[in-house]
MIDOSE-1310 file (N, C-alpha, C; in nm, 2 decimals, decimal comma, always signed):
residues 297
kgpp	+1,72/+0,09/+1,64/+1,76/-0,04/+1,63/+1,65/-0,16/+1,52; +1,73/-0,23/+1,44/+1,66/-0,32/+1,35/+1,57/-0,40/+1,44; +1,48/-0,46/+1,32/+1,43/-0,62/+1,37/+1,49/-0,72/+1,41; +1,47/-0,83/+1,51/+1,57/-0,91/+1,52/+1,60/-1,00/+1,38
kgkg	+1,75/-1,02/+1,38/+1,81/-1,04/+1,27/+1,75/-1,20/+1,21; +1,71/-1,22/+1,08/+1,69/-1,32/+1,04/+1,57/-1,38/+1,06; +1,48/-1,30/+1,12/+1,36/-1,34/+1,14/+1,25/-1,23/+1,10; +1,25/-1,20/+1,01/+1,16/-1,19/+0,93/+1,08/-1,26/+0,81
kgpp	+1,11/-1,35/+0,76/+1,06/-1,45/+0,66/+0,92/-1,48/+0,69; +0,85/-1,46/+0,77/+0,76/-1,53/+0,83/+0,66/-1,53/+0,95; +0,54/-1,57/+1,02/+0,53/-1,58/+1,11/+0,57/-1,65/+1,20; +0,55/-1,66/+1,38/+0,63/-1,78/+1,43/+0,59/-1,93/+1,39
kgkg	+0,67/-2,01/+1,44/+0,65/-2,13/+1,39/+0,52/-2,18/+1,50; +0,42/-2,26/+1,39/+0,32/-2,35/+1,42/+0,23/-2,18/+1,46; +0,22/-2,08/+1,33/+0,13/-1,98/+1,32/+0,09/-1,97/+1,13; +0,05/-2,06/+1,13/+0,03/-2,12/+0,94/-0,09/-1,96/+0,91
kdkg	-0,15/-2,01/+0,83/-0,25/-1,90/+0,74/-0,38/-1,96/+0,84; -0,39/-2,06/+0,91/-0,52/-2,09/+0,99/-0,52/-1,97/+1,13; -0,58/-1,88/+1,14/-0,56/-1,80/+1,26/-0,65/-1,82/+1,35; -0,78/-1,91/+1,29/-0,87/-1,92/+1,42/-0,98/-1,86/+1,37
rped	-1,05/-1,81/+1,45/-1,18/-1,75/+1,46/-1,20/-1,58/+1,44; -1,25/-1,49/+1,41/-1,23/-1,37/+1,45/-1,25/-1,35/+1,57; -1,34/-1,43/+1,65/-1,42/-1,41/+1,76/-1,29/-1,42/+1,88; -1,20/-1,46/+1,84/-1,06/-1,49/+1,92/-0,97/-1,45/+1,94
yase	-0,96/-1,30/+1,87/-0,85/-1,22/+1,90/-0,99/-1,04/+1,97; -1,06/-1,08/+1,99/-1,18/-0,98/+2,12/-1,04/-0,96/+2,23; -1,11/-0,85/+2,26/-1,07/-0,77/+2,36/-1,14/-0,67/+2,45; -1,11/-0,63/+2,52/-1,23/-0,50/+2,58/-1,20/-0,41/+2,53
qltp	-1,11/-0,35/+2,43/-1,13/-0,22/+2,35/-1,17/-0,28/+2,20; -1,11/-0,41/+2,16/-1,16/-0,45/+2,00/-1,24/-0,58/+1,99; -1,34/-0,56/+1,93/-1,44/-0,62/+1,86/-1,47/-0,66/+1,70; -1,37/-0,77/+1,70/-1,37/-0,82/+1,57/-1,50/-0,88/+1,54
esdl	-1,53/-0,89/+1,36/-1,69/-0,95/+1,33/-1,68/-1,05/+1,22; -1,58/-1,03/+1,15/-1,55/-1,09/+1,05/-1,41/-1,14/+0,93; -1,42/-1,20/+0,85/-1,31/-1,25/+0,77/-1,30/-1,12/+0,67; -1,17/-1,04/+0,65/-1,16/-1,00/+0,53/-1,13/-1,09/+0,42
gsgt	-0,99/-1,14/+0,47/-0,95/-1,24/+0,33/-0,81/-1,31/+0,41; -0,74/-1,37/+0,32/-0,63/-1,43/+0,41/-0,48/-1,37/+0,29; -0,39/-1,35/+0,36/-0,29/-1,32/+0,28/-0,15/-1,42/+0,27; -0,04/-1,44/+0,27/+0,08/-1,52/+0,24/+0,04/-1,65/+0,37
fsat	+0,05/-1,56/+0,49/+0,11/-1,59/+0,60/-0,06/-1,61/+0,69; -0,13/-1,49/+0,69/-0,24/-1,45/+0,77/-0,34/-1,46/+0,72; -0,47/-1,45/+0,87/-0,55/-1,40/+0,80/-0,58/-1,24/+0,79; -0,70/-1,15/+0,76/-0,75/-1,03/+0,80/-0,87/-1,04/+0,81
frgs	-0,89/-0,97/+0,96/-1,04/-0,97/+1,01/-1,09/-0,84/+1,00; -1,22/-0,81/+0,98/-1,28/-0,63/+1,01/-1,35/-0,67/+1,14; -1,35/-0,55/+1,18/-1,37/-0,55/+1,34/-1,40/-0,39/+1,38; -1,44/-0,38/+1,51/-1,42/-0,23/+1,54/-1,34/-0,21/+1,70
fntt	-1,29/-0,09/+1,71/-1,17/-0,04/+1,76/-1,24/+0,08/+1,85; -1,24/+0,08/+1,95/-1,27/+0,17/+2,08/-1,15/+0,25/+2,08; -1,10/+0,41/+2,07/-1,08/+0,51/+2,04/-1,09/+0,62/+2,16; -1,00/+0,72/+2,17/-1,06/+0,84/+2,24/-1,14/+0,90/+2,15
ngpk	-1,17/+0,88/+2,01/-1,24/+0,97/+1,94/-1,33/+0,89/+1,93; -1,40/+0,82/+2,01/-1,51/+0,68/+1,97/-1,45/+0,57/+1,88; -1,56/+0,46/+1,85/-1,51/+0,34/+1,79/-1,46/+0,34/+1,65; -1,36/+0,31/+1,58/-1,33/+0,31/+1,47/-1,34/+0,19/+1,39
qvai	-1,43/+0,15/+1,29/-1,41/+0,02/+1,16/-1,27/+0,02/+1,11; -1,22/-0,09/+1,16/-1,09/-0,11/+1,13/-1,03/-0,30/+1,07; -0,92/-0,25/+1,00/-0,88/-0,40/+1,00/-0,78/-0,48/+1,07; -0,79/-0,61/+1,12/-0,69/-0,64/+1,21/-0,65/-0,77/+1,16
kpgl	-0,48/-0,75/+1,15/-0,38/-0,89/+1,13/-0,31/-0,92/+1,23; -0,35/-1,02/+1,25/-0,27/-1,10/+1,33/-0,16/-1,20/+1,24; -0,04/-1,28/+1,32/+0,06/-1,38/+1,28/+0,15/-1,27/+1,21; +0,24/-1,15/+1,24/+0,30/-1,09/+1,17/+0,43/-1,12/+1,19
ssle	+0,54/-1,10/+1,10/+0,66/-1,13/+1,07/+0,72/-1,01/+1,18; +0,80/-1,05/+1,22/+0,92/-0,95/+1,36/+0,94/-0,82/+1,25; +0,95/-0,79/+1,14/+1,00/-0,69/+1,03/+0,89/-0,61/+1,00; +0,77/-0,68/+0,98/+0,65/-0,58/+1,00/+0,61/-0,54/+1,11
lfil	+0,59/-0,60/+1,20/+0,58/-0,55/+1,32/+0,69/-0,42/+1,37; +0,79/-0,44/+1,30/+0,87/-0,35/+1,36/+0,87/-0,17/+1,28; +0,78/-0,22/+1,14/+0,82/-0,15/+1,09/+0,63/-0,05/+1,09; +0,57/-0,13/+1,10/+0,43/-0,12/+1,19/+0,41/+0,01/+1,30
nrla	+0,52/-0,05/+1,44/+0,54/+0,03/+1,51/+0,61/+0,15/+1,51; +0,67/+0,13/+1,39/+0,71/+0,28/+1,34/+0,59/+0,39/+1,31; +0,49/+0,30/+1,22/+0,39/+0,40/+1,17/+0,31/+0,44/+1,28; +0,27/+0,36/+1,40/+0,19/+0,36/+1,45/+0,26/+0,45/+1,57
gcqp	+0,37/+0,54/+1,57/+0,43/+0,60/+1,63/+0,40/+0,74/+1,59; +0,36/+0,76/+1,45/+0,34/+0,85/+1,39/+0,20/+0,93/+1,39; +0,23/+1,13/+1,44/+0,10/+1,19/+1,48/+0,07/+1,30/+1,42; +0,05/+1,34/+1,29/-0,06/+1,27/+1,23/+0,00/+1,15/+1,19
sprg	-0,11/+1,02/+1,11/-0,06/+1,00/+1,02/+0,04/+0,97/+0,90; +0,12/+0,93/+0,86/+0,19/+0,99/+0,72/+0,09/+0,99/+0,61; +0,06/+1,08/+0,51/-0,04/+1,12/+0,42/-0,02/+0,99/+0,30; -0,07/+0,93/+0,29/-0,14/+0,85/+0,19/-0,07/+0,71/+0,21
vvpv	-0,08/+0,67/+0,38/-0,04/+0,53/+0,41/-0,16/+0,50/+0,56; -0,18/+0,36/+0,52/-0,33/+0,35/+0,63/-0,26/+0,39/+0,82; -0,33/+0,41/+0,84/-0,35/+0,49/+0,98/-0,37/+0,37/+1,05; -0,23/+0,32/+1,14/-0,19/+0,24/+1,24/-0,22/+0,28/+1,36
ldaa	-0,33/+0,18/+1,41/-0,40/+0,25/+1,54/-0,30/+0,21/+1,68; -0,22/+0,05/+1,63/-0,20/-0,05/+1,73/-0,13/-0,13/+1,66; +0,01/-0,14/+1,67/+0,09/-0,23/+1,58/+0,10/-0,34/+1,70; +0,04/-0,38/+1,76/+0,07/-0,45/+1,85/-0,03/-0,51/+1,97
hctp	-0,15/-0,49/+1,95/-0,28/-0,50/+2,03/-0,30/-0,60/+2,13; -0,25/-0,64/+2,24/-0,30/-0,75/+2,31/-0,41/-0,83/+2,30; -0,44/-0,90/+2,26/-0,54/-1,05/+2,30/-0,53/-1,18/+2,35; -0,64/-1,26/+2,37/-0,62/-1,38/+2,40/-0,53/-1,45/+2,29
ngpv	-0,58/-1,46/+2,17/-0,48/-1,53/+2,10/-0,33/-1,51/+2,06; -0,31/-1,37/+2,10/-0,19/-1,35/+2,05/-0,17/-1,17/+2,04; -0,06/-1,12/+2,00/-0,08/-0,99/+1,92/-0,11/-0,91/+1,76; -0,20/-0,82/+1,74/-0,26/-0,83/+1,63/-0,21/-0,69/+1,57
avmr	-0,21/-0,66/+1,47/-0,20/-0,54/+1,39/-0,37/-0,47/+1,40; -0,35/-0,33/+1,42/-0,52/-0,28/+1,44/-0,46/-0,13/+1,37; -0,55/-0,13/+1,19/-0,52/-0,04/+1,13/-0,66/+0,03/+1,09; -0,70/+0,14/+1,03/-0,81/+0,16/+0,97/-0,85/+0,09/+0,88
lgtl	-1,01/+0,09/+0,84/-1,06/-0,03/+0,71/-1,09/+0,09/+0,64; -1,02/+0,12/+0,50/-1,07/+0,26/+0,45/-1,23/+0,18/+0,39; -1,34/+0,31/+0,35/-1,52/+0,27/+0,40/-1,54/+0,20/+0,22; -1,40/+0,23/+0,09/-1,45/+0,19/-0,02/-1,41/+0,07/-0,10
gtle	-1,29/+0,02/+0,02/-1,27/-0,11/-0,05/-1,13/-0,13/-0,12; -1,08/-0,22/-0,16/-0,93/-0,17/-0,23/-1,01/-0,10/-0,41; -0,84/-0,08/-0,45/-0,87/-0,03/-0,60/-0,89/-0,12/-0,70; -0,84/-0,28/-0,66/-0,85/-0,37/-0,72/-0,99/-0,42/-0,77
salp	-1,04/-0,44/-0,62/-1,18/-0,47/-0,64/-1,27/-0,34/-0,68; -1,25/-0,23/-0,68/-1,33/-0,10/-0,72/-1,30/-0,09/-0,89; -1,16/-0,12/-0,91/-1,15/-0,14/-1,07/-1,28/-0,16/-1,19; -1,37/-0,26/-1,14/-1,44/-0,31/-1,22/-1,56/-0,24/-1,27
rlrq	-1,57/-0,18/-1,15/-1,71/-0,12/-1,17/-1,68/+0,05/-1,18; -1,57/+0,06/-1,14/-1,54/+0,20/-1,17/-1,51/+0,21/-1,36; -1,47/+0,08/-1,40/-1,41/+0,09/-1,55/-1,60/+0,04/-1,63; -1,66/+0,02/-1,60/-1,79/-0,01/-1,62/-1,92/+0,10/-1,62
agaf	-1,85/+0,18/-1,53/-1,96/+0,33/-1,52/-1,88/+0,44/-1,60; -1,79/+0,41/-1,67/-1,69/+0,49/-1,76/-1,65/+0,59/-1,63; -1,63/+0,54/-1,52/-1,56/+0,66/-1,39/-1,43/+0,66/-1,41; -1,32/+0,59/-1,44/-1,20/+0,60/-1,48/-1,11/+0,59/-1,57
gdea	-1,14/+0,73/-1,60/-1,06/+0,75/-1,71/-0,91/+0,85/-1,68; -0,81/+0,87/-1,80/-0,70/+0,97/-1,79/-0,71/+1,03/-1,65; -0,76/+1,12/-1,60/-0,75/+1,20/-1,48/-0,78/+1,12/-1,36; -0,82/+1,00/-1,39/-0,81/+0,89/-1,24/-0,72/+0,85/-1,25
fvav	-0,67/+0,79/-1,36/-0,55/+0,71/-1,36/-0,43/+0,81/-1,27; -0,45/+0,94/-1,35/-0,32/+1,06/-1,30/-0,36/+1,04/-1,14; -0,43/+1,08/-1,09/-0,50/+1,09/-0,93/-0,44/+0,98/-0,84; -0,46/+0,87/-0,92/-0,42/+0,75/-0,83/-0,27/+0,72/-0,82
vasv	-0,21/+0,78/-0,96/-0,08/+0,78/-0,94/-0,02/+0,84/-0,84; -0,05/+0,97/-0,83/-0,01/+1,08/-0,72/-0,03/+1,03/-0,63; -0,12/+0,98/-0,57/-0,15/+0,93/-0,43/-0,09/+0,82/-0,37; -0,08/+0,75/-0,47/+0,00/+0,68/-0,41/+0,18/+0,66/-0,40
aegm	+0,22/+0,82/-0,54/+0,35/+0,83/-0,51/+0,39/+0,86/-0,41; +0,26/+0,98/-0,31/+0,24/+1,05/-0,21/+0,27/+0,97/-0,09; +0,18/+0,85/-0,06/+0,17/+0,74/+0,03/+0,36/+0,68/+0,03; +0,41/+0,65/-0,12/+0,52/+0,63/-0,08/+0,65/+0,70/+0,00
aslh	+0,65/+0,81/-0,08/+0,72/+0,96/+0,00/+0,67/+0,99/+0,12; +0,56/+0,96/+0,21/+0,54/+0,96/+0,33/+0,61/+0,80/+0,45; +0,61/+0,74/+0,37/+0,70/+0,60/+0,40/+0,88/+0,66/+0,40; +0,90/+0,69/+0,28/+1,04/+0,72/+0,24/+1,10/+0,81/+0,32
elei	+0,98/+0,91/+0,40/+1,04/+1,01/+0,51/+1,09/+0,95/+0,66; +1,01/+0,83/+0,65/+1,02/+0,75/+0,77/+1,15/+0,58/+0,76; +1,19/+0,65/+0,60/+1,34/+0,47/+0,62/+1,24/+0,32/+0,54; +1,11/+0,34/+0,52/+1,05/+0,28/+0,47/+1,08/+0,24/+0,33
vhcd	+1,07/+0,14/+0,24/+1,02/+0,16/+0,14/+0,91/+0,02/+0,16; +0,83/+0,01/+0,04/+0,71/-0,07/+0,06/+0,71/-0,17/-0,08; +0,77/-0,14/-0,19/+0,75/-0,27/-0,25/+0,69/-0,36/-0,29; +0,58/-0,31/-0,28/+0,43/-0,42/-0,31/+0,31/-0,34/-0,32
pkpg	+0,35/-0,20/-0,42/+0,21/-0,12/-0,41/+0,07/-0,20/-0,55; +0,02/-0,29/-0,52/-0,05/-0,34/-0,63/-0,15/-0,30/-0,61; -0,28/-0,30/-0,70/-0,40/-0,23/-0,69/-0,50/-0,33/-0,51; -0,46/-0,46/-0,48/-0,45/-0,48/-0,38/-0,43/-0,46/-0,27
nlvl	-0,39/-0,38/-0,29/-0,28/-0,29/-0,18/-0,27/-0,17/-0,14; -0,38/-0,11/-0,21/-0,42/+0,03/-0,25/-0,58/+0,05/-0,20; -0,59/+0,14/-0,11/-0,74/+0,10/-0,03/-0,81/+0,27/-0,06; -0,92/+0,26/-0,11/-0,99/+0,38/-0,09/-1,08/+0,42/+0,05
hsdn	-1,03/+0,55/+0,04/-1,15/+0,58/+0,20/-1,21/+0,72/+0,14; -1,27/+0,72/+0,19/-1,40/+0,87/+0,21/-1,43/+0,87/+0,34; -1,39/+1,03/+0,36/-1,40/+1,04/+0,53/-1,50/+1,11/+0,54; -1,57/+1,09/+0,61/-1,75/+1,17/+0,62/-1,72/+1,28/+0,69
atse	-1,62/+1,31/+0,78/-1,58/+1,42/+0,90/-1,56/+1,53/+0,79; -1,44/+1,48/+0,71/-1,38/+1,60/+0,62/-1,43/+1,59/+0,49; -1,49/+1,48/+0,44/-1,50/+1,49/+0,31/-1,40/+1,45/+0,19; -1,28/+1,45/+0,23/-1,17/+1,39/+0,18/-1,15/+1,23/+0,14
vcvw	-1,11/+1,26/-0,01/-1,10/+1,12/-0,06/-0,96/+1,06/-0,06; -0,91/+0,96/+0,01/-0,79/+0,94/+0,03/-0,75/+0,75/-0,04; -0,64/+0,78/-0,09/-0,56/+0,60/-0,13/-0,48/+0,63/-0,02; -0,47/+0,47/+0,07/-0,37/+0,46/+0,14/-0,33/+0,35/+0,11
lidf	-0,18/+0,32/+0,13/-0,11/+0,20/+0,10/-0,12/+0,10/+0,25; -0,17/-0,03/+0,18/-0,19/-0,09/+0,32/-0,07/-0,21/+0,26; -0,09/-0,32/+0,36/+0,04/-0,40/+0,35/+0,14/-0,39/+0,36; +0,22/-0,45/+0,48/+0,38/-0,42/+0,49/+0,48/-0,55/+0,49
gdar	+0,39/-0,61/+0,42/+0,46/-0,81/+0,42/+0,56/-0,74/+0,37; +0,61/-0,69/+0,27/+0,70/-0,70/+0,19/+0,81/-0,55/+0,19; +0,77/-0,50/+0,31/+0,82/-0,37/+0,33/+0,94/-0,38/+0,36; +1,03/-0,31/+0,36/+1,15/-0,32/+0,41/+1,21/-0,14/+0,50
aldd	+1,32/-0,18/+0,60/+1,35/-0,09/+0,70/+1,51/-0,02/+0,63; +1,51/+0,12/+0,55/+1,63/+0,12/+0,50/+1,76/+0,18/+0,56; +1,69/+0,21/+0,68/+1,78/+0,23/+0,80/+1,87/+0,10/+0,85; +1,80/-0,03/+0,83/+1,85/-0,12/+0,88/+1,92/-0,24/+0,76
pdsw	+2,01/-0,23/+0,71/+2,05/-0,34/+0,56/+2,01/-0,47/+0,57; +2,06/-0,49/+0,72/+2,05/-0,67/+0,78/+1,88/-0,69/+0,72; +1,80/-0,64/+0,75/+1,72/-0,66/+0,71/+1,59/-0,69/+0,59; +1,72/-0,58/+0,45/+1,65/-0,58/+0,35/+1,65/-0,74/+0,30
waag	+1,72/-0,83/+0,32/+1,72/-1,01/+0,26/+1,63/-1,06/+0,37; +1,56/-1,07/+0,46/+1,53/-1,09/+0,57/+1,36/-1,14/+0,50; +1,29/-1,09/+0,44/+1,17/-1,11/+0,38/+1,16/-1,17/+0,24; +1,10/-1,24/+0,15/+1,11/-1,26/+0,01/+1,10/-1,13/-0,10
hgdp	+1,10/-1,14/-0,22/+1,12/-1,05/-0,33/+0,97/-0,98/-0,30; +0,88/-1,06/-0,26/+0,73/-1,00/-0,29/+0,71/-1,02/-0,43; +0,61/-0,97/-0,49/+0,52/-1,01/-0,61/+0,60/-1,04/-0,73; +0,62/-1,11/-0,86/+0,69/-1,10/-0,93/+0,69/-0,99/-1,06
vltc	+0,57/-0,96/-1,03/+0,48/-0,80/-1,11/+0,55/-0,65/-1,07; +0,61/-0,71/-0,98/+0,65/-0,52/-0,95/+0,77/-0,52/-0,84; +0,84/-0,64/-0,85/+0,95/-0,60/-0,78/+1,06/-0,56/-0,87; +1,18/-0,50/-0,80/+1,26/-0,39/-0,88/+1,35/-0,53/-0,88
hadm	+1,43/-0,59/-0,98/+1,50/-0,71/-0,94/+1,68/-0,63/-1,01; +1,65/-0,50/-1,05/+1,76/-0,48/-1,00/+1,83/-0,47/-0,92; +1,74/-0,40/-0,81/+1,79/-0,37/-0,69/+1,77/-0,49/-0,59; +1,72/-0,61/-0,60/+1,67/-0,69/-0,52/+1,78/-0,82/-0,57
ghhg	+1,86/-0,80/-0,67/+1,97/-0,90/-0,68/+2,05/-0,93/-0,57; +2,12/-1,04/-0,59/+2,23/-1,08/-0,48/+2,32/-0,96/-0,43; +2,38/-0,87/-0,49/+2,45/-0,76/-0,49/+2,37/-0,63/-0,47; +2,21/-0,64/-0,47/+2,17/-0,55/-0,49/+2,16/-0,42/-0,35
hlst	+2,10/-0,28/-0,38/+2,12/-0,22/-0,26/+1,97/-0,12/-0,31; +1,94/-0,12/-0,19/+1,75/-0,07/-0,19/+1,77/+0,06/-0,13; +1,69/+0,12/-0,19/+1,69/+0,29/-0,22/+1,56/+0,35/-0,18; +1,49/+0,43/-0,16/+1,37/+0,50/-0,23/+1,34/+0,47/-0,33
qtds	+1,46/+0,48/-0,44/+1,45/+0,49/-0,62/+1,36/+0,36/-0,60; +1,38/+0,25/-0,55/+1,37/+0,13/-0,56/+1,21/+0,12/-0,59; +1,11/+0,20/-0,47/+0,97/+0,23/-0,48/+0,97/+0,27/-0,59; +1,03/+0,34/-0,68/+1,00/+0,39/-0,81/+0,99/+0,30/-0,90
wcla	+1,06/+0,24/-0,91/+1,04/+0,09/-1,02/+0,91/+0,05/-1,00; +0,87/+0,01/-0,84/+0,76/-0,05/-0,81/+0,65/+0,02/-0,86; +0,62/+0,12/-0,84/+0,54/+0,21/-0,87/+0,49/+0,24/-1,04; +0,62/+0,28/-1,12/+0,57/+0,22/-1,20/+0,53/+0,13/-1,30
qcaa	+0,55/+0,02/-1,24/+0,55/-0,18/-1,25/+0,37/-0,15/-1,18; +0,31/-0,11/-1,09/+0,21/-0,07/-1,05/+0,10/+0,02/-1,13; +0,18/+0,10/-1,18/+0,08/+0,21/-1,27/+0,09/+0,12/-1,41; +0,17/+0,07/-1,50/+0,15/-0,03/-1,60/+0,04/-0,14/-1,58
liws	+0,00/-0,21/-1,40/-0,12/-0,28/-1,38/-0,22/-0,25/-1,42; -0,25/-0,11/-1,35/-0,36/-0,02/-1,33/-0,39/+0,01/-1,47; -0,28/+0,02/-1,54/-0,34/+0,09/-1,70/-0,37/-0,03/-1,75; -0,38/-0,14/-1,77/-0,39/-0,28/-1,82/-0,53/-0,29/-1,80
yksg	-0,57/-0,26/-1,67/-0,70/-0,29/-1,62/-0,82/-0,14/-1,66; -0,76/-0,07/-1,67/-0,83/+0,02/-1,72/-0,84/+0,03/-1,84; -0,82/-0,05/-1,93/-0,76/-0,02/-2,08/-0,88/-0,18/-2,07; -0,88/-0,22/-1,98/-0,94/-0,38/-2,01/-0,89/-0,50/-2,06
swsn	-0,76/-0,51/-2,03/-0,71/-0,66/-2,07/-0,64/-0,73/-1,96; -0,71/-0,63/-1,80/-0,68/-0,76/-1,71/-0,56/-0,83/-1,73; -0,43/-0,82/-1,77/-0,34/-0,89/-1,73/-0,20/-0,81/-1,73; -0,12/-0,90/-1,64/+0,01/-0,84/-1,58/+0,12/-0,79/-1,69
psnp	+0,17/-0,69/-1,65/+0,24/-0,63/-1,76/+0,40/-0,68/-1,71; +0,50/-0,70/-1,86/+0,64/-0,78/-1,86/+0,69/-0,71/-1,71; +0,81/-0,75/-1,63/+0,90/-0,63/-1,57/+1,01/-0,62/-1,61; +1,07/-0,50/-1,69/+0,99/-0,40/-1,66/+0,92/-0,43/-1,77
awld	+0,82/-0,34/-1,73/+0,69/-0,32/-1,80/+0,73/-0,22/-1,98; +0,68/-0,25/-2,04/+0,63/-0,21/-2,17/+0,53/-0,09/-2,13; +0,57/+0,02/-2,15/+0,46/+0,17/-2,12/+0,42/+0,23/-2,20; +0,27/+0,19/-2,24/+0,21/+0,18/-2,34/+0,20/+0,37/-2,35
ramp	+0,24/+0,45/-2,50/+0,31/+0,60/-2,54/+0,17/+0,64/-2,49; +0,02/+0,61/-2,51/-0,07/+0,69/-2,48/-0,09/+0,72/-2,32; -0,01/+0,62/-2,25/-0,05/+0,66/-2,10/+0,01/+0,77/-2,04; -0,10/+0,87/-1,96/-0,01/+0,99/-1,90/+0,11/+0,95/-1,83
lhdv	+0,21/+1,01/-1,79/+0,29/+1,02/-1,71/+0,37/+0,91/-1,81; +0,36/+0,89/-1,87/+0,43/+0,79/-1,97/+0,60/+0,83/-1,94; +0,65/+0,97/-1,95/+0,79/+0,98/-1,99/+0,85/+0,95/-1,80; +0,80/+1,02/-1,70/+0,85/+1,01/-1,61/+0,86/+0,85/-1,52
lqrc	+0,73/+0,79/-1,55/+0,74/+0,66/-1,55/+0,87/+0,56/-1,59; +0,82/+0,59/-1,74/+0,94/+0,51/-1,77/+1,09/+0,53/-1,70; +1,11/+0,66/-1,73/+1,25/+0,69/-1,63/+1,24/+0,62/-1,46; +1,16/+0,55/-1,42/+1,15/+0,48/-1,32/+1,18/+0,37/-1,33
lqqd	+1,19/+0,31/-1,48/+1,23/+0,17/-1,49/+1,41/+0,17/-1,56; +1,46/+0,33/-1,53/+1,60/+0,28/-1,55/+1,66/+0,17/-1,44; +1,81/+0,14/-1,51/+1,91/+0,05/-1,43/+1,91/+0,05/-1,27; +1,99/+0,17/-1,34/+2,09/+0,24/-1,23/+1,98/+0,34/-1,15
sarr	+1,99/+0,29/-0,99/+1,87/+0,37/-0,96/+1,89/+0,53/-0,92; +1,99/+0,53/-0,93/+2,03/+0,70/-0,93/+1,95/+0,82/-0,98; +1,95/+0,74/-1,13/+1,85/+0,81/-1,25/+1,70/+0,81/-1,23; +1,66/+0,73/-1,14/+1,52/+0,73/-1,14/+1,46/+0,86/-1,08
psar	+1,36/+0,93/-1,14/+1,30/+1,00/-1,02/+1,27/+0,97/-0,89; +1,21/+1,02/-0,78/+1,18/+1,00/-0,67/+1,03/+1,03/-0,68; +0,97/+0,96/-0,56/+0,81/+0,92/-0,58/+0,72/+1,06/-0,54; +0,83/+1,17/-0,47/+0,79/+1,27/-0,49/+0,84/+1,37/-0,60
dvaa	+0,93/+1,32/-0,69/+0,95/+1,36/-0,83/+0,81/+1,33/-0,94; +0,77/+1,21/-0,87/+0,64/+1,15/-0,97/+0,51/+1,21/-0,94; +0,49/+1,22/-0,79/+0,37/+1,31/-0,77/+0,35/+1,45/-0,78; +0,46/+1,48/-0,81/+0,48/+1,69/-0,85/+0,46/+1,65/-1,04
aahe	+0,46/+1,54/-1,08/+0,48/+1,55/-1,21/+0,28/+1,52/-1,26; +0,23/+1,47/-1,14/+0,12/+1,42/-1,17/+0,03/+1,53/-1,18; +0,10/+1,60/-1,05/-0,02/+1,71/-0,99/+0,01/+1,84/-1,12; +0,10/+1,84/-1,17/+0,12/+1,94/-1,28/+0,00/+1,87/-1,39
qltt	+0,06/+1,72/-1,40/-0,06/+1,69/-1,52/-0,18/+1,72/-1,52; -0,23/+1,69/-1,41/-0,39/+1,75/-1,36/-0,44/+1,90/-1,36; -0,34/+1,96/-1,32/-0,34/+2,10/-1,38/-0,37/+2,12/-1,53; -0,28/+2,09/-1,61/-0,28/+2,08/-1,74/-0,45/+2,02/-1,83
mgte	-0,48/+1,92/-1,75/-0,61/+1,89/-1,78/-0,72/+1,97/-1,73; -0,66/+2,03/-1,63/-0,83/+2,09/-1,57/-0,87/+2,09/-1,46; -0,82/+1,99/-1,39/-0,85/+1,98/-1,25/-0,76/+1,96/-1,15; -0,80/+1,84/-1,05/-0,67/+1,84/-0,94/-0,74/+1,75/-0,88
sarv	-0,64/+1,67/-0,79/-0,68/+1,57/-0,75/-0,77/+1,51/-0,65; -0,82/+1,62/-0,58/-0,90/+1,59/-0,50/-1,06/+1,58/-0,57; -1,09/+1,67/-0,70/-1,21/+1,67/-0,71/-1,20/+1,54/-0,75; -1,09/+1,52/-0,87/-1,13/+1,39/-0,95/-1,15/+1,26/-0,82
lqtv	-1,09/+1,26/-0,74/-1,11/+1,12/-0,61/-1,25/+1,13/-0,56; -1,27/+1,27/-0,57/-1,44/+1,26/-0,51/-1,55/+1,21/-0,63; -1,50/+1,24/-0,75/-1,58/+1,17/-0,88/-1,58/+1,03/-0,84; -1,44/+0,98/-0,80/-1,44/+0,87/-0,80/-1,52/+0,76/-0,68
astl	-1,51/+0,82/-0,58/-1,57/+0,77/-0,46/-1,76/+0,81/-0,50; -1,77/+0,92/-0,53/-1,88/+0,90/-0,56/-2,00/+0,79/-0,64; -1,89/+0,75/-0,73/-1,99/+0,62/-0,80/-1,94/+0,49/-0,75; -1,89/+0,51/-0,60/-1,86/+0,35/-0,50/-1,95/+0,38/-0,40
q	-1,99/+0,48/-0,39/-2,05/+0,48/-0,29/-2,20/+0,46/-0,32
């Protein structure tokens, strides 16, 4: 069963951007600490969340739409957490100021904030570009197995995380404000079209049809945006993007921008192509992301 019909456009009435102070959301299990920033409808806070495995640093998000809550509940029910997707510890944790979503906090921040430092250090070459695209594609494929399309994989919604226990470096998809549940078509038009740089206009039109290949278009747009950052132009690509022939994975990403969704490769196909490209480069994703993390730490 999907979210309540017609209730996915934003938070409840009276719940605008001002969500109060972090401490307003404290509970016995949750200790908010500081502001992480504001999205379209709500602030996000940093804090600590007590789990059976000890306290975890988390991101705390109040003011969820019913559609976003529905999707986060689906993610919270997954054990282990889907690969390439931020772990959701509690989709609706009760606090004195209302329910909040509690998600793991990436240790290295967003890709958007990291890219200037990486470029300045000469640590974001073609190999890093391909490794990040592979990670984002894998995260999308994980969501697709749960009948979720993300629709908004911009660098600000990609978080880098280094796990001290396993030494694994991950790229997590975050922010499900523009995500849709594929198995509930009535939810498809319950939210806005998202970032115009990423939106798949071919599928999001009045008579459009969403599918996992909708995310393939968004993935290609995201890759074009990351490439512009890597190249130092810091400019938004057109939509559909003109992909630089020098860009690794150019051919598979170009196919992602087909008007006919049935002709686009899946996210899993893009991930496979990326890993094959890394093998040709004489490396692998884990090794490249470790190098990226060591530059940021």
